[in-house]
Phi, psi and omega in degrees: 000341180300324181293329176297316182291318182287326186240027185302326183294345178279344179294139180274095183291331177295318176299315183293319178298315178295329179291316178299318178296321175297322179295320176295316178302317184297314180295321178295321181292320177295321177301313180296321183282343184242354186299121177071015184250153172228132182206148181291336180267344181279134178293152177285141181049054185298322180293315179300318181291324179293320178295320177300315183292324176294322177297309178300315179300320180295321176294319176298321178305315182290329174298321179285331177295316180292323181294135178285109183302335183296335181291343180296335183297320179283342180261000190301321184289323176297311178299315180295316182296320178295317179297324179292319179297322178291324176293327175288323183297333183295335181288348177263004176250155180300148179286142176244118184055038175084006183228140174267077186236000185233150169237136183260127173238080183067232181284354182254132175254136181241131176257098186305327181297330177297319181276337177294329177300316182291314181292331174292318177300315179299314183294314181293319180296321177295319180294315180297319179293324179297320178294316179301327186273358178290158179297320177233084186300139175242114183259015181279198187290338181300323179259346181282330183296331178292325175298315179301317181297315181297328180278319190296321183298300182295328180297311182294317178298319181289320178296331181285340186306313001264139174222080186299321179299311181294327178293321177296324178297316178298322177297318178295320177300307182298321179296316181296315182293321180289330177301319180284326187283321192290157173298157185296321179295321177292323179298314178301317180296315181299312181299318180296316180296315178298317182298315181297317182295312178300311180301318179297317181294319179296317179297314182296316185294323182277323183269336181225062183300323180294318178293323178296318178297317180297321178294316180296310183283325186268339181250303185294318180284319184298322179267014173059029171280336176224148172282157181307315183293330176291318178299322178297326180292321181289316181296320179298326177290321177293324181224096183301338179272001179289118175046063187292341181263000181227272185297322180270003187295312184302309184292324180298314180293324178299317181294321176299318181294317178301314180291331181293334184291332184048227188280304186251002176082169182267359177096150180302128181068016180245359180287125184297311182293317184291308182286339176277352181070027183281340177263106181298146175054038186291333182286353184238268185299319189254031183297333181293334181292330177292322179290314183295321182284317186271339181245352172073192180296323181298307180297319179296319179294324179294321176297314180292323177299318178299320177294321178297318176298314179303312181291321181299318182289326176298314180297322178297319177298315181298321180290330186257010179295146180281347178220160184289332177298316178296321179297309177299323180300311183286324180298321177299320178294320177300318179298320181292309182294317181297316179296317182295319179298311182295316182293316183293315179287320183298322185292341178283349183232023177063022177277341180207154178294154178285121184236000180076029179268136182278157175271119186305131176071355185250310183292150177292140175150130183287311183300315182292318181296313182293319178298320180295316179296324178299317179295318179295325175301318179294322179295320177292328176297320174297315180301318183294333186248027178291332179252128177291130177282154184297324181248020181286000000 
């Protein structure tokens, strides 16, 4: 606690303030999405549990603030190995809603992929920092393949669960960190290749939707690269009119809810789509629709503004870190949070396919909330140690 007293002014209070505001938004959103509803899939007492998880997460965050993040470098292999074992362990448990993604410890359920994202960030950041600290750093393929290996193991295991959304988040994390790590020439090449691939996919999807659907269903599903329900989500994104009463029902109702909010929203507990229960699983994957419908464009814009402030302060911490390990650590978190926010909000408006990704600090869920707070705690630990103490 001494370091808190001596370096309190180094704490990013703007980041903490935006985080508290997001927590309030999250509890209000869960309240709106679950008020007066009963469902076999909805958790019992969701609002009370959400407040509890935010409280626990906030306490965990301060534990990580006090903890010296630099010590994680020597523990990285233990942490990474434990997370991989947990990812393997889920396959020995019964599937929940078609996915082997959870471990039960009495009344507490743990989603290992949430914590695997953090341990993957730590392992990759440590490797990149080791390369940076060499007398003659080599940012070429000799050191890049290790980044790919550290990413590939949890990615494949998570994709196998299947949890496509979480796997894509891991891809975004590794991609963001490698963008900062790679040589400028490699970076330009990577961006060019990705741009060409994305542009090609967009052209094919928009100009030849029937052929794109046949490829998704006939090739990706046939060769077990995607599950049928995952293929349906991609096809629905390519063609919003595809199977509107079945595969496209969730996203269609989400879009209606977002549009119903208009400028100022319909008011808390007054949203027709939200209070009528027309948006399935709204307290989790589609939580943004409850905010958009009941708080409108103004409320939605305020939420997005808070996320922008949050991400801006995280980037500032990464830029002002005293060591490269801290920089890579926070950059990985920035990639994770930014991708999840864009993907979760974008899928409600057909900007991206529905992948089951939660909205950080807003969606219901203990594992994701606590893991996110832990990451912010580590970022604040980096912020707290930006200036070397005389006797540190």
